[in-house]
C-alpha positions as CSV (number, residue, x, y, z in Angstrom):
1,M,7.7,5.1,21.3
2,P,6.0,5.2,17.9
3,W,3.3,2.6,16.8
4,P,4.0,1.1,14.7
5,E,7.8,1.1,14.6
6,P,10.0,1.3,11.2
7,V,10.4,-2.2,10.3
8,S,11.7,-4.1,7.1
9,L,9.9,-7.2,5.7
10,H,11.0,-9.8,3.5
11,G,9.6,-12.7,1.3
12,E,10.7,-14.4,-1.5
13,I,10.3,-12.0,-4.1
14,V,9.8,-8.7,-2.6
15,S,11.2,-6.6,0.4
16,V,9.4,-3.9,2.1
17,V,11.8,-1.6,3.6
18,P,11.7,1.8,5.4
19,L,11.1,4.5,2.6
20,G,14.3,7.1,2.2
21,Q,15.7,9.6,-0.3
22,S,18.0,6.7,-1.3
23,H,15.0,4.9,-3.3
24,C,14.3,8.2,-5.2
25,D,16.1,7.6,-8.4
26,D,14.4,3.9,-8.7
27,L,11.2,5.6,-7.9
28,K,11.4,8.4,-10.6
29,E,11.8,5.5,-13.0
30,A,9.1,3.5,-11.4
31,C,6.6,6.0,-11.9
32,A,7.7,7.0,-15.5
33,D,7.2,3.0,-16.2
34,G,3.6,3.3,-17.7
35,E,3.0,7.0,-16.9
36,L,0.8,6.0,-13.7
37,Y,1.0,9.8,-12.6
38,K,-1.5,10.4,-15.6
39,L,-4.2,8.0,-14.2
40,W,-6.8,11.0,-13.0
41,Y,-8.1,8.7,-10.1
42,T,-5.0,8.0,-8.4
43,S,-2.3,9.9,-6.6
44,V,1.3,8.7,-8.5
45,P,3.7,11.4,-8.4
46,T,5.5,12.5,-11.7
47,P,9.0,11.7,-12.0
48,D,10.0,15.0,-11.0
49,G,8.0,15.1,-8.0
50,V,9.3,11.7,-6.5
51,A,11.8,13.5,-4.1
52,A,9.0,16.0,-2.7
53,E,6.7,12.9,-2.2
54,I,9.1,10.8,-0.4
55,D,9.8,14.1,1.8
56,R,6.0,14.6,2.4
57,R,5.6,10.7,3.5
58,L,8.4,11.2,5.8
59,G,7.2,14.1,7.4
60,L,4.0,12.3,8.0
61,Q,5.9,9.6,9.8
62,T,7.6,12.2,12.0
63,A,4.1,13.2,13.0
64,G,3.1,9.6,14.0
65,S,0.2,9.3,11.2
66,M,2.6,7.3,8.7
67,L,4.9,4.6,8.2
68,P,6.3,4.6,4.6
69,F,7.9,2.0,2.7
70,A,9.7,1.3,-0.5
71,I,8.3,-1.8,-2.1
72,I,11.9,-3.5,-3.7
73,D,11.6,-6.4,-6.4
74,K,14.4,-8.7,-4.9
75,A,15.2,-9.9,-8.8
76,S,16.6,-6.5,-9.6
77,G,17.3,-4.7,-6.2
78,K,15.2,-1.8,-7.4
79,A,12.7,0.0,-5.7
80,V,9.3,-0.7,-7.8
81,G,6.9,1.3,-5.7
82,M,5.6,2.8,-2.6
83,T,3.2,1.6,0.0
84,T,2.4,2.8,3.8
85,Y,0.9,2.0,6.9
86,M,-1.5,5.3,7.2
87,D,-4.3,6.9,9.2
88,I,-2.8,5.1,12.4
89,D,-5.2,4.9,15.2
90,A,-2.7,3.5,18.1
91,P,-5.3,3.7,20.6
92,H,-7.8,1.1,19.0
93,K,-4.9,-0.9,17.1
94,R,-6.1,0.1,13.8
95,L,-4.5,1.5,10.6
96,E,-4.9,1.5,7.0
97,I,-2.4,0.0,4.4
98,G,-2.4,2.5,1.5
99,S,-0.9,5.1,-0.9
100,T,0.3,2.1,-2.8
101,W,1.6,2.2,-6.1
102,Y,3.9,-0.3,-8.3
103,Q,5.5,0.5,-11.5
104,K,3.6,-0.9,-14.8
105,S,5.7,-3.7,-15.3
106,V,5.5,-5.3,-12.1
107,Q,1.5,-5.1,-11.6
108,R,0.1,-8.9,-11.8
109,S,3.2,-10.4,-11.2
110,G,2.7,-11.8,-7.7
111,L,4.7,-8.8,-6.2
112,N,1.3,-7.2,-4.5
113,T,0.1,-10.3,-3.3
114,E,3.4,-11.0,-1.4
115,C,3.8,-7.5,-0.3
116,K,0.3,-7.3,0.9
117,L,0.8,-11.1,3.0
118,L,3.9,-9.3,4.5
119,M,2.2,-6.3,5.4
120,L,-0.7,-8.0,7.1
121,T,0.9,-10.6,8.9
122,H,3.3,-7.9,10.4
123,A,-0.2,-5.9,11.3
124,F,-2.3,-8.7,12.6
125,E,0.7,-10.8,14.2
126,A,3.2,-8.5,15.2
127,L,1.1,-5.3,15.9
128,D,-1.7,-7.1,17.2
129,C,-4.0,-4.7,15.2
130,I,-7.6,-5.5,15.6
131,A,-8.6,-4.0,12.1
132,V,-6.7,-3.3,9.0
133,E,-8.4,-0.6,6.1
134,F,-7.8,-0.4,2.7
135,R,-9.5,2.7,0.8
136,T,-9.6,3.6,-2.8
137,H,-11.4,5.6,-5.5
138,F,-14.9,4.4,-6.1
139,M,-13.6,4.5,-10.1
140,N,-10.3,2.8,-9.3
141,R,-11.7,-0.9,-10.7
142,Q,-8.3,-2.5,-10.9
143,S,-7.3,-1.5,-7.1
144,R,-11.0,-2.3,-5.8
145,N,-10.5,-5.8,-7.6
146,G,-7.2,-6.1,-6.0
147,I,-8.2,-5.2,-2.6
148,E,-11.0,-7.7,-2.9
149,R,-8.7,-10.4,-4.2
150,L,-7.0,-10.0,-1.0
151,G,-9.8,-10.9,1.0
152,A,-11.0,-7.5,2.4
153,K,-14.7,-6.7,2.4
154,L,-16.5,-3.6,1.4
155,D,-17.7,-1.6,4.5
156,G,-19.2,1.3,2.2
157,I,-18.7,4.0,0.0
158,L,-17.9,7.5,1.3
159,R,-19.5,9.9,-1.0
160,S,-18.0,13.2,-2.1
161,H,-15.3,12.1,0.4
162,R,-12.3,14.2,-0.8
163,V,-11.4,16.9,-3.5
164,M,-9.1,15.4,-6.3
165,E,-6.0,17.6,-7.9
166,N,-8.2,17.9,-11.1
167,G,-11.4,19.4,-8.8
168,T,-13.6,16.2,-9.2
169,L,-14.8,14.6,-5.9
170,R,-13.9,11.2,-4.9
171,D,-16.3,8.8,-3.8
172,T,-14.1,6.6,-1.5
173,A,-14.6,2.7,-1.4
174,V,-13.7,1.4,2.3
175,Y,-12.7,-1.8,2.8
176,S,-11.4,-3.8,5.9
177,M,-10.2,-7.0,7.5
178,I,-10.7,-7.5,11.2
179,A,-8.6,-9.8,13.4
180,S,-11.0,-13.1,13.4
181,E,-10.7,-13.2,9.5
182,W,-7.0,-13.1,9.5
183,P,-6.3,-16.8,9.8
184,A,-8.4,-17.5,6.5
185,V,-7.2,-14.7,4.3
186,K,-3.6,-15.5,5.2
187,A,-4.3,-19.2,4.1
188,N,-5.8,-17.7,0.6
189,L,-2.9,-15.5,0.0
190,L,-0.3,-18.3,1.0
191,W,-2.5,-20.4,-1.6
192,E,-2.5,-17.6,-4.0
193,I,1.5,-17.1,-4.0
194,E,2.3,-21.1,-4.1
195,K,-0.3,-22.3,-6.6
196,P,1.0,-23.0,-10.1
197,R,1.1,-20.3,-12.7
């Protein structure tokens, strides 16, 4: 039996559901919003590349190294981004939440906070993870700020860790949360979601 198994997670404003080609049209529209694929330090597909990216992620799911999701904005009913459980290490109950992106118009709307709350709750409380990682390009300040706001701690920088599509070398910032930190992180995420705007 695979670990973790496909699951749908539902919050007040967002749902995180197993990714499929049925999300392709929404996701083409989503990655065109803000032309996110032009950011040199991320790996967001072009609209024409969305179907292939869905297939790639589903292939990694078959191989047991990824569980991909579509992020659904409950107000519109549309897929507005993708995320995954990846680098799955079942024997050691560790995984990474990554390969995440959202269309520009929903960024900083609260969707990411609730999405991460749902995924972290499932990881720590249903899957009994001992640690959850987040990784991002050292230069991706927006992503790093978001990860730090969640309550993850910087483990370190993997220098010259990956070769990017444009030929540059990626320094990867590695963050994590461990099980003993989860209650405080959860309390803070719930406060962030519930506080007056």
